[in-house]
C-alpha positions in Angstrom: -14.7 1.3 -5.2 -17.3 -0.5 -3.1 -16.2 -3.6 -1.4 -17.9 -5.7 1.3 -16.4 -5.1 4.7 -14.2 -7.5 6.5 -16.9 -8.1 9.0 -19.5 -9.0 6.3 -17.0 -11.3 4.6 -16.2 -13.1 7.9 -19.9 -13.5 8.8 -20.7 -15.0 5.4 -17.6 -17.2 5.0 -15.9 -15.3 2.2 -12.3 -15.3 3.4 -9.0 -16.7 2.2 -5.5 -17.1 3.6 -2.1 -16.1 2.3 1.4 -16.6 3.6 2.8 -13.4 5.1 6.5 -14.4 5.2 5.7 -17.6 7.2 2.7 -16.2 9.1 -0.8 -17.2 7.8 -3.0 -14.2 7.3 -6.8 -14.1 6.7 -8.2 -11.6 4.2 -11.5 -11.1 2.4 -12.1 -13.3 -0.7 -14.0 -10.8 -2.9 -14.0 -13.1 -5.9 -15.8 -15.9 -4.1 -18.3 -13.4 -2.7 -19.1 -11.9 -6.0 -19.4 -15.3 -7.7 -21.6 -16.9 -5.1 -23.7 -14.1 -3.5 -26.0 -12.3 -5.9 -27.1 -9.9 -3.1 -23.6 -8.5 -2.9 -23.6 -7.7 -6.6 -27.0 -6.1 -6.3 -25.9 -4.0 -3.3 -22.8 -2.8 -5.1 -24.8 -2.0 -8.2 -27.4 -0.1 -6.3 -25.1 2.1 -4.3 -22.9 2.7 -7.4 -26.0 3.9 -9.2 -26.8 6.3 -6.3 -23.3 7.6 -6.2 -23.2 8.0 -10.0 -26.3 10.1 -9.9 -24.6 12.5 -7.4 -21.4 12.9 -9.5 -19.2 10.2 -7.8 -18.6 7.5 -10.4 -17.1 4.4 -8.9 -14.7 1.7 -10.1 -16.1 -1.8 -10.4 -14.8 -4.4 -8.0 -15.5 -7.3 -10.4 -13.7 -5.7 -13.3 -10.7 -4.9 -11.1 -10.5 -8.5 -9.9 -10.4 -9.6 -13.6 -7.6 -7.1 -14.3 -5.7 -8.5 -11.3 -5.9 -12.0 -12.7 -4.2 -10.8 -15.9 -1.2 -9.5 -14.0 1.7 -11.9 -14.7 3.8 -13.4 -12.0 1.8 -11.8 -9.2 2.5 -13.4 -5.8 1.4 -12.8 -2.3 4.9 -11.7 -1.3 7.0 -9.3 -3.4 10.5 -10.7 -3.0 13.6 -8.5 -2.8 17.2 -9.2 -2.3 18.3 -9.5 1.3 14.6 -9.7 2.5 11.1 -9.2 1.5 8.0 -7.0 1.8 4.7 -8.7 2.6 1.9 -7.9 0.2 -1.6 -9.3 0.7 -4.0 -10.0 -2.1 -5.9 -6.9 -1.0 -2.8 -4.8 -1.3 -2.3 -6.1 -4.9 -5.9 -5.4 -5.8 -5.5 -1.8 -4.6 -2.4 -1.3 -6.8 -4.3 -2.7 -9.9 -7.6 -0.9 -9.2 -5.9 2.4 -8.2 -9.0 3.5 -6.4 -8.2 6.4 -4.0 -11.2 5.5 -1.7 -12.6 2.2 -0.7 -16.2 2.2 0.3 -16.6 -0.7 2.8 -20.2 -1.9 3.1 -21.8 -3.9 5.8 -25.6 -4.6 5.9 -28.1 -6.8 7.7 -31.7 -7.4 6.9 -34.1 -7.2 9.8 -37.5 -8.9 10.0 -40.3 -7.4 12.0 -43.4 -9.5 11.4 -44.3 -9.2 7.7 -42.1 -6.1 7.3 -38.4 -5.9 6.6 -35.8 -3.2 7.2 -32.1 -2.8 6.4 -29.3 -1.7 8.8 -26.2 -0.5 7.0 -22.7 0.8 7.7 -20.8 2.5 4.9 -17.2 3.6 5.5 -15.0 5.6 3.2 -11.3 4.6 3.7 -8.3 6.3 2.1 -6.6 3.5 0.2 -3.2 5.1 0.8 -3.4 5.3 4.6 -6.5 3.2 5.6 -7.8 6.2 7.5 -11.5 6.7 7.6 -12.5 9.8 5.7 -16.3 9.4 5.5 -18.9 7.3 7.3 -22.6 6.8 7.4 -24.9 4.3 9.1 -28.5 3.8 9.8 -31.6 1.7 9.5 -34.4 2.2 7.0 -38.1 2.3 7.8 -39.8 -1.0 8.0 -41.2 -2.0 4.5 -43.4 -4.7 3.1 -40.9 -5.0 0.2 -38.5 -8.0 0.3 -36.3 -6.7 -2.5 -32.8 -5.9 -1.3 -32.4 -3.0 -3.8 -35.5 -1.3 -2.4 -34.4 -1.8 1.2 -30.9 -0.4 0.4 -32.3 2.7 -1.3 -34.8 3.3 1.6 -32.0 2.9 4.2 -29.2 4.9 2.5 -31.2 7.6 0.7 -31.5 10.0 3.7 -27.8 9.6 4.5 -26.0 9.5 1.2 -25.8 13.3 0.6 -24.1 13.8 4.0 -21.7 11.0 3.1 -20.8 12.6 -0.2 -20.2 15.9 1.5 -17.6 14.2 3.7 -16.0 12.7 0.5 -15.9 16.2 -1.1 -14.2 17.6 1.9 -11.6 14.9 1.6 -11.0 15.7 -2.1 -10.7 19.4 -1.2 -8.1 18.6 1.3 -6.1 16.5 -1.2 -5.9 19.4 -3.7 -5.0 21.9 -0.9 -2.5 19.8 1.1 -1.5 16.8 -1.1 -2.0 13.1 -0.8 -0.8 11.4 2.4 1.7 8.5 2.0 4.6 7.0 3.9 8.3 6.4 3.0 10.7 4.0 4.6 14.4 3.9 3.6 16.4 0.8 4.5 19.8 -0.7 3.7 20.7 -4.2 2.8 23.0 -6.2 5.2 25.9 -6.1 2.8 25.7 -2.5 1.9 28.8 -0.4 2.4 26.5 2.6 3.1 24.3 3.3 6.1 22.3 6.4 7.0 25.0 7.8 9.2 27.5 7.7 6.2 28.6 11.2 5.2 28.4 12.7 1.7 29.6 16.3 1.1 29.9 16.7 4.9 26.3 15.7 5.5 24.8 12.5 6.9 22.8 10.5 4.5 19.7 10.6 6.7 19.8 14.4 6.6 20.3 14.4 2.8 17.2 12.2 2.4 15.2 14.3 4.9 16.1 17.5 3.0 14.9 15.8 -0.3 11.6 14.8 1.3 11.1 18.4 2.6 11.8 19.9 -0.8 9.4 17.4 -2.6 6.4 17.5 -0.4 3.4 19.8 -0.4 4.5 22.7 1.7 7.1 20.5 3.4 4.5 18.5 5.2 5.9 15.2 6.8 7.0 13.7 10.0 10.3 11.9 10.6 9.2 9.0 12.9 12.3 6.9 13.1 16.0 7.4 12.4 18.9 4.9 12.9 21.9 3.9 11.0 19.9 1.2 9.2 16.5 2.8 8.7 14.8 6.2 8.2 11.0 6.4 8.2 8.7 9.2 7.3 5.0 9.3 8.0 2.1 11.7 7.2 4.1 12.6 4.0 2.0 14.9 1.8 2.9 14.5 -1.9 1.4 16.6 -4.7 -1.3 15.1 -6.8 0.4 16.1 -10.1 3.8 16.6 -11.5 4.8 19.9 -13.1 3.9 18.5 -16.5 0.4 17.7 -15.3 0.9 13.9 -15.0 -0.7 12.3 -12.0 1.8 11.5 -9.3 1.6 8.2 -7.4 3.8 7.0 -4.5 6.1 4.9 -6.6 6.9 7.7 -9.1 7.5 10.1 -6.2 9.9 7.7 -4.4 11.8 7.2 -7.7 12.7 10.8 -7.5 14.7 10.1 -4.4 16.2 7.1 -6.0 17.4 9.1 -8.9 18.8 11.9 -6.6 20.8 9.4 -4.7 22.3 7.8 -7.8 23.0 11.0 -9.7 24.4 13.1 -6.9 26.0 10.6 -4.5 26.6 7.5 -6.7 24.4 5.5 -4.2 22.8 2.3 -5.5 19.1 2.1 -4.5 15.9 0.5 -5.6 12.2 1.3 -5.0 9.5 -1.0 -3.9 5.9 -0.3 -2.9 3.3 -2.0 -0.7 -0.3 -1.2 -1.6 -0.8 2.4 -2.9 0.6 4.5 -0.1 3.8 2.9 1.2 7.1 3.3 -0.6 10.4 1.7 0.2 13.8 2.9 -0.9 16.4 0.2 -0.4 20.1 1.3 -0.2 22.4 -1.3 -1.7 25.7 0.6 -1.5 27.8 2.9 -3.6 28.4 2.2 -7.3 31.8 1.2 -8.4 
C-alpha cells in the first residue's frame, strides 16, 4: 500500500491528533489528504500502475480508509480490564488493510527556469515491525512537462526495478525464515498468577518460552525482558501459514499460547494486538 510519508503530511498540513492514554499524539490524516489534494491521488495511482506492471499489485489507500470507517465501535484506544493498550488511527488502518508493506512516498517538484523536475523518496516499511526493507530516491531529468504523472514516471522509472528487487528479497526471506513479530505477556494486578509461579515444577515464564520456541520458524526469537509481571519476546519469526494452509497472523498465532495456557494449566488469559505485529497475552489468573 502506498501512503504519503509523515514528512509530506506535516509539510502539507495533513495531520490529526488522537489521545494516547492522556498524551496527545500527532499522526498523518490520510483521509483529508486524499480528499483535498488531487496530486496525491495521481501520485499513488501512477506508482501503483508502475508496480502492477512489474508484478506487485498494491492495495488502495482510499478503499482501505472506507473499510476502516465501516468498522463498528473502533476507538483510538483499545480498552482492556486493568489497563489499556494505545492504538493510533494508523495502527487501526494497518489492521483493516492488512498490507504487509507500506510504501511511504515523499516528493517535491523543482523548478529550473521553464523546466521542472521531481525529487522523490520511496521507502518500503514492514508493517509488522516498521523496519525499512526497501528504499529508493532520486531526481528526474529536467523536463518541460508540468504534469505530475510524467514527472513521477521520469524520476522513478530508472529506480523502480532495483526497488522491486529489494522487495523480492524481503519476500524470499519471509518464506525462508518466517514473519517477524513481537509478543508481550503481562498479568493483571489482581491475578493470583505471576510469571514466577510454578506449574508441573516449571516456572510459567519458562513454560511460555518453551511454547514460543516450539511455535516459531526454526526457534527464532529473542527473550528481551523477564520479570514476575512481564515476559517480552522480540524478533519472533512466525510461519506464514498454518499446517492446513491457512494464512497465519499475529493474533491467531498468539491465540495458540492462550489455548495452551488454558487447556494444560487452567490459566485464564486473553489476547490483544496492536497494529499487525504486536501481540499481548494478558494473564488474569487461574480458573476456578
